[in-house]
ZAMARGU-4260 file (C-alpha; in steps of 0.2 Angstrom, whole numbers, plus 5000, padded with zeros to 4 digits):
<rodrens>
0) 5348/5419/5569 | 5338/5417/5554 | 5347/5411/5539 | 5342/5405/5522 | 5352/5397/5508
5) 5357/5405/5492 | 5364/5398/5476 | 5374/5404/5461 | 5379/5395/5445 | 5397/5398/5440
10) 5408/5390/5427 | 5413/5375/5437 | 5395/5371/5445 | 5382/5377/5457 | 5388/5384/5474
15) 5377/5386/5489 | 5379/5399/5502 | 5368/5407/5515 | 5360/5424/5518 | 5362/5433/5535
20) 5363/5451/5541 | 5358/5458/5525 | 5371/5450/5514 | 5374/5433/5504 | 5389/5424/5509
25) 5398/5409/5500 | 5414/5402/5508 | 5428/5392/5502 | 5424/5392/5483 | 5438/5383/5474
30) 5446/5393/5461 | 5460/5381/5457 | 5463/5362/5458 | 5471/5357/5474 | 5490/5360/5472
35) 5495/5343/5479 | 5505/5328/5473 | 5512/5331/5456 | 5505/5349/5457 | 5515/5354/5472
40) 5527/5368/5467 | 5518/5370/5450 | 5508/5384/5443 | 5489/5382/5448 | 5478/5373/5437
45) 5459/5376/5434 | 5447/5368/5446 | 5438/5353/5439 | 5419/5355/5437 | 5408/5346/5449
50) 5391/5338/5448 | 5376/5344/5459 | 5377/5358/5472 | 5393/5362/5481 | 5391/5367/5499
55) 5400/5384/5502 | 5393/5387/5520 | 5409/5385/5530 | 5427/5391/5528 | 5439/5378/5521
60) 5458/5375/5525 | 5471/5389/5526 | 5488/5387/5519 | 5501/5377/5529 | 5509/5389/5543
65) 5513/5388/5561 | 5497/5383/5571 | 5497/5399/5582 | 5493/5410/5567 | 5477/5400/5563
70) 5467/5406/5578 | 5449/5410/5573 | 5442/5412/5591 | 5445/5406/5609 | 5452/5389/5608
75) 5447/5388/5589 | 5459/5385/5575 | 5457/5385/5556 | 5462/5368/5549 | 5477/5369/5538
80) 5480/5360/5521 | 5488/5362/5504 | 5470/5361/5497 | 5468/5379/5501 | 5466/5388/5484
85) 5448/5395/5488 | 5440/5412/5490 | 5425/5419/5499 | 5411/5430/5491 | 5400/5442/5500
90) 5386/5452/5491 | 5372/5463/5496 | 5356/5454/5499 | 5345/5468/5492 | 5344/5469/5473
95) 5353/5483/5464 | 5348/5490/5447 | 5366/5488/5439 | 5381/5476/5442 | 5391/5482/5457
100) 5409/5486/5459 | 5420/5472/5465 | 5433/5473/5479 | 5445/5459/5480 | 5455/5458/5496
105) 5473/5450/5498 | 5477/5446/5516 | 5494/5451/5523 | 5505/5441/5535 | 5523/5442/5529
110) 5520/5430/5515 | 5520/5416/5529 | 5504/5417/5538 | 5486/5422/5537 | 5469/5417/5529
115) 5454/5424/5521 | 5444/5416/5535 | 5451/5428/5548 | 5436/5436/5556 | 5441/5454/5553
120) 5441/5450/5534 | 5422/5446/5534 | 5419/5460/5522 | 5400/5462/5525 | 5401/5480/5530
125) 5409/5484/5513 | 5396/5474/5504 | 5382/5482/5512 | 5388/5499/5505 | 5386/5492/5488
130) 5400/5481/5481 | 5403/5462/5479 | 5418/5458/5491 | 5430/5443/5487 | 5443/5437/5500
135) 5457/5426/5492 | 5468/5412/5499 | 5485/5409/5491 | 5499/5397/5495 | 5511/5404/5508
140) 5528/5401/5515 | 5538/5386/5508 | 5524/5380/5497 | 5520/5397/5488 | 5531/5412/5493
145) 5548/5404/5494 | 5555/5403/5476 | 5562/5386/5474 | 5563/5385/5455 | 5582/5385/5455
150) 5580/5367/5462 | 5569/5362/5447 | 5574/5347/5437 | 5566/5340/5421 | 5559/5325/5431
155) 5552/5337/5445 | 5549/5354/5438 | 5546/5369/5450 | 5539/5385/5445 | 5543/5403/5452
160) 5531/5415/5459 | 5518/5402/5464 | 5508/5414/5475 | 5507/5427/5461 | 5501/5414/5449
165) 5488/5409/5462 | 5482/5427/5463 | 5481/5428/5444 | 5470/5413/5443 | 5459/5420/5456
170) 5457/5436/5447 | 5453/5427/5431 | 5440/5417/5441 | 5433/5434/5446 | 5432/5440/5428
175) 5423/5424/5423 | 5411/5422/5437 | 5408/5438/5447 | 5393/5442/5437 | 5384/5427/5444
180) 5385/5436/5461 | 5380/5453/5455 | 5397/5460/5452 | 5404/5470/5437 | 5420/5462/5430
185) 5425/5479/5422 | 5426/5487/5440 | 5437/5476/5450 | 5448/5484/5463 | 5461/5473/5471
190) 5467/5479/5489 | 5478/5472/5502 | 5487/5476/5518 | 5505/5473/5522 | 5512/5458/5512
195) 5495/5459/5504 | 5498/5477/5499 | 5515/5472/5493 | 5507/5458/5482 | 5494/5469/5474
200) 5507/5482/5470 | 5518/5468/5462 | 5503/5464/5451 | 5505/5481/5443 | 5521/5475/5436
205) 5514/5458/5430 | 5510/5458/5411 | 5498/5444/5413 | 5488/5454/5425 | 5482/5466/5412
210) 5464/5468/5411 | 5461/5458/5427 | 5458/5474/5438 | 5454/5492/5436 | 5461/5500/5452
215) 5473/5495/5466 | 5473/5500/5485 | 5489/5496/5494 | 5488/5498/5513 | 5505/5499/5522
220) 5515/5489/5508 | 5530/5481/5515 | 5547/5486/5508 | 5562/5474/5503 | 5551/5459/5499
225) 5555/5458/5481 | 5571/5448/5476 | 5581/5444/5460 | 5582/5427/5453 | 5600/5426/5459
230) 5595/5430/5477 | 5581/5417/5476 | 5593/5404/5470 | 5604/5408/5485 | 5589/5406/5497
235) 5583/5390/5488 | 5601/5382/5491 | 5601/5387/5510 | 5583/5380/5512 | 5589/5363/5504
240) 5604/5363/5516 | 5593/5366/5531 | 5583/5351/5526 | 5599/5341/5523 | 5595/5339/5504
245) 5608/5339/5490 | 5604/5351/5477 | 5602/5338/5463 | 5590/5328/5473 | 5581/5342/5483
250) 5566/5343/5470 | 5561/5325/5472 | 5562/5325/5491 | 5553/5342/5492 | 5538/5335/5482
255) 5534/5323/5496 | 5540/5332/5511 | 5528/5335/5526 | 5522/5353/5525 | 5525/5355/5543
260) 5543/5351/5541 | 5544/5364/5527 | 5536/5377/5537 | 5548/5374/5552 | 5563/5375/5539
265) 5557/5392/5533 | 5556/5399/5551 | 5574/5394/5552 | 5579/5402/5536 | 5570/5418/5541
270) 5581/5418/5557 | 5597/5415/5547 | 5592/5429/5535 | 5588/5441/5550 | 5604/5437/5560
275) 5616/5438/5546 | 5608/5454/5539 | 5608/5446/5522 | 5599/5462/5516 | 5584/5452/5509
280) 5568/5443/5515 | 5567/5425/5509 | 5548/5426/5505 | 5540/5436/5491 | 5540/5438/5473
285) 5555/5436/5461 | 5559/5447/5447 | 5568/5442/5431 | 5556/5428/5428 | 5542/5425/5415
290) 5529/5431/5427 | 5538/5446/5434 | 5551/5451/5421 | 5555/5468/5428 | 5557/5474/5447
295) 5541/5482/5451 | 5547/5499/5455 | 5558/5500/5440 | 5543/5495/5429 | 5533/5509/5437
300) 5546/5522/5435 | 5549/5517/5417 | 5530/5517/5413 | 5530/5498/5409 | 5518/5494/5424
305) 5499/5494/5422 | 5493/5512/5422 | 5478/5510/5433 | 5473/5522/5447 | 5482/5518/5464
310) 5478/5522/5482 | 5494/5519/5493 | 5497/5524/5511 | 5504/5519/5528 | 5500/5522/5547
315) 5507/5535/5558 | 5516/5523/5570 | 5518/5507/5559 | 5532/5499/5569 | 5524/5500/5587
320) 5516/5483/5584 | 5532/5475/5580 | 5540/5482/5596 | 5528/5470/5605 | 5524/5456/5593
325) 5532/5448/5578 | 5549/5455/5581 | 5555/5455/5563 | 5560/5473/5561 | 5576/5483/5566
330) 5570/5493/5580 | 5585/5494/5592 | 5600/5505/5589 | 5611/5490/5587 | 5600/5482/5573
335) 5598/5499/5565 | 5616/5503/5564 | 5619/5485/5556 | 5606/5489/5543 | 5613/5506/5539
340) 5631/5500/5538 | 5626/5494/5521 | 5624/5512/5515 | 5641/5519/5520 | 5644/5533/5532
345) 5636/5546/5521 | 5620/5536/5519 | 5619/5532/5537 | 5621/5550/5543 | 5608/5556/5530
350) 5595/5544/5537 | 5599/5546/5555 | 5599/5565/5554 | 5580/5564/5548 | 5576/5558/5566
355) 5583/5571/5577 | 5579/5561/5593 | 5589/5546/5587 | 5594/5534/5595 | 5580/5536/5607
360) 5568/5521/5608 | 5554/5532/5600 | 5565/5538/5586 | 5571/5520/5583 | 5553/5514/5581
365) 5549/5528/5569 | 5565/5524/5559 | 5561/5505/5558 | 5543/5509/5553 | 5549/5520/5539
370) 5562/5507/5533 | 5549/5493/5533 | 5533/5502/5526 | 5533/5521/5524 | 5548/5521/5512
375) 5539/5509/5501 | 5524/5521/5500 | 5535/5536/5496 | 5544/5526/5482 | 5528/5518/5475
380) 5519/5535/5475 | 5533/5544/5466 | 5535/5531/5453 | 5517/5527/5449 | 5510/5545/5450
385) 5521/5550/5434 | 5511/5538/5423 | 5494/5535/5432 | 5482/5543/5445 | 5489/5541/5462
390) 5482/5545/5479 | 5492/5545/5495 | 5486/5544/5513 | 5492/5543/5531 | 5481/5534/5544
395) 5483/5543/5561 | 5467/5539/5570 | 5469/5529/5586 | 5455/5527/5600 | 5461/5532/5617
400) 5462/5513/5622 | 5475/5510/5608 | 5485/5526/5612 | 5485/5522/5631 | 5491/5504/5627
405) 5506/5511/5618 | 5501/5505/5601 | 5493/5520/5594 | 5490/5521/5575 | 5501/5506/5572
410) 5502/5493/5558 | 5485/5486/5552 | 5475/5497/5563 | 5467/5505/5548 | 5459/5488/5545
415) 5448/5491/5560 | 5440/5506/5550 | 5440/5497/5533 | 5431/5482/5539 | 5420/5492/5551
420) 5426/5483/5567 | 5422/5499/5578 | 5403/5494/5576 | 5406/5477/5583 | 5406/5471/5601
425) 5425/5471/5601 | 5425/5488/5593 | 5414/5494/5607 | 5427/5489/5619 | 5441/5498/5609
430) 5430/5514/5610 | 5424/5513/5628 | 5434/5529/5632 | 5422/5540/5623 | 5428/5537/5605
435) 5413/5529/5598 | 5407/5544/5587 | 5425/5548/5581 | 5429/5530/5577 | 5413/5528/5567
440) 5416/5544/5558 | 5433/5539/5552 | 5426/5522/5547 | 5412/5529/5537 | 5425/5541/5528
445) 5437/5528/5524 | 5424/5515/5518 | 5415/5528/5507 | 5431/5533/5499 | 5436/5515/5496
450) 5419/5512/5489 | 5420/5527/5478 | 5437/5523/5471 | 5431/5505/5467 | 5416/5512/5458
455) 5424/5527/5448 | 5443/5527/5451 | 5442/5543/5461 | 5441/5542/5480 | 5432/5559/5482
460) 5433/5576/5475 | 5442/5583/5490 | 5457/5571/5489 | 5470/5578/5477 | 5480/5567/5466
465) 5498/5565/5471 | 5511/5573/5461 | 5530/5575/5464 | 5529/5594/5466 | 5518/5597/5481
470) 5515/5579/5486 | 5497/5580/5494 | 5493/5567/5507 | 5476/5564/5515 | 5477/5561/5534
475) 5464/5551/5541 | 5460/5556/5559 | 5447/5563/5571 | 5447/5578/5559 | 5454/5572/5542
480) 5464/5585/5532 | 5476/5586/5517 | 5495/5590/5521 | 5508/5594/5508 | 5524/5583/5509
485) 5523/5578/5527 | 5539/5572/5534 | 5548/5578/5518 | 5565/5576/5527 | 5562/5558/5531
490) 5556/5554/5513 | 5571/5562/5505 | 5583/5553/5517 | 5576/5536/5511 | 5576/5540/5492
495) 5593/5532/5488 | 5592/5518/5501 | 5594/5501/5494 | 5596/5484/5501 | 5604/5478/5485
500) 5593/5463/5484
</rodrens>
C-alpha cells in the first residue's frame, strides 16, 4: 500500500505522519506532559517542545486499564502507560479552499476503559467528507476519573476532575494548533459516545470550556455518572480502605503505587458500589469544585451552561449489549426493584407502569436502558433546549445480522454508521443478509448530518429543533422520519427520578 510522509509544524515542534487512502494521519501527538511522578493526580501540564521531527506514525500508549479492554486485533493489544495524553489527527489529503470544520471525538468506556486507537475510531471516513478529525486520549479509572482529591495533603496535593482537565487542555491544543492541519478553530464540534457523550455534555457546564468549541454531539450519554464532592469523598475513603491505606498517608502511597494495583482496586470498588446499590457510580466528574461548580443539568436548566447547539440521542435497544457483556446495568426484576425502592412506592409504580409488560425480560431490558441512557437524553434535551438550539434523535437501524443475534440497535451500534464501518470488510459481514444498501444509506445520512452540524450548527433543514411542547425526534432507520414525543409515558415516568448522588 503506497504511503508517503507528511509534516506539520505545531507550537511544540514538527510532527511527521503519513498519507494513505486519501487522508493524512498523525498519531499519538502529545498535548500534555506525561502525568507521571510528581504530576500523577495533578492537573495536566503543557507538553515541553522538542527539537527535530517527532515521529507520529504509530499509536502510543492507552491509559492504564484491564488488559482485556486493550485489544486492537487478533492476539494484539495496545501497550498501556501513564504517558497517555496524546491525540490523533486525520485530515483530507486533497486541498480545500478554506479551513475545514473540526470534529473532536471523546471515546466512551464507563470512564474505565477505551482508547483513541480503537480501530473503529479511525475517523478517515469523516475526514474525507470534509473535516479535520481529532481523537483524544484522557486519563481513565483510578488515575483520572476517580476523584481522590479528598485525600490530598499539602505535601502531596491531588486535584479533582483530572480527566476533565485533560480534555480542556486537549481542546486548547486544538485551538492553538489545528490550523496547521487545515482546521478552523472557530468551528470545533466535540462529540462522544456513552461515557464520552457524558463527558462532552459535562463540558457544557465547565466555565473554562467557553470558547473551546462551537457545537456538541452526545451519543447515548450515560446517566448517574456525575457526583457531588461529598460523594467523591466517600468513594475516595473506600478506595483507600481497599488498598489498606490510612487516610492521612494515602496520598503519599498512591503517588508511587503500581497502576495495575490501582486498576484492580477500582474494579473492587465498582463491585461494592454495584452490590450495595449505593446509588452512585464511583467514576466520573465531580461538581461543587473549581472546574465544575454546578451540577451540569442544573447549570443547563438555569441557563448557566454554555449556550451552544447540541445534538443528543440514544439507540432503540440500548441495554441489550449489557444483557450479554459488561453486566453493569440493573436488567433483572430483582435488581430493578432494588433500584426503584429508592423512589418510594409511588415512584416505583409510576416507572413500572410505563412498561406494560413488566416484569418480562424484554421490559426489564428496556427499563434498564432507559434508566442508564435514554433518561439522560430526555433530561439534557429538556434542559438545554430552553436556552440553545437542541436536536434529538433515536437510532433504530439494525441490519438483520444484529437483529437475529438479539442485539438489534443496541448501545454503540450508531458508531458503525458514524465511522462508516458498513463499508469495511467487517461491515460487509454485518450486511451479508441483503442490508448493504440500507446500511450505507443510513451511514451517509448520519455522517452528512454530523458534518453539516459541525460546519453550520444545523444538522439539515428537515430536522426540527427540539422544544418542550411537541418534542420532535429524528428517527434514523431504513426510512428515517420525525416523530413527536415518542415514548412520552416513559419520558414522563423518569422526570422526577433521582439517585440522590
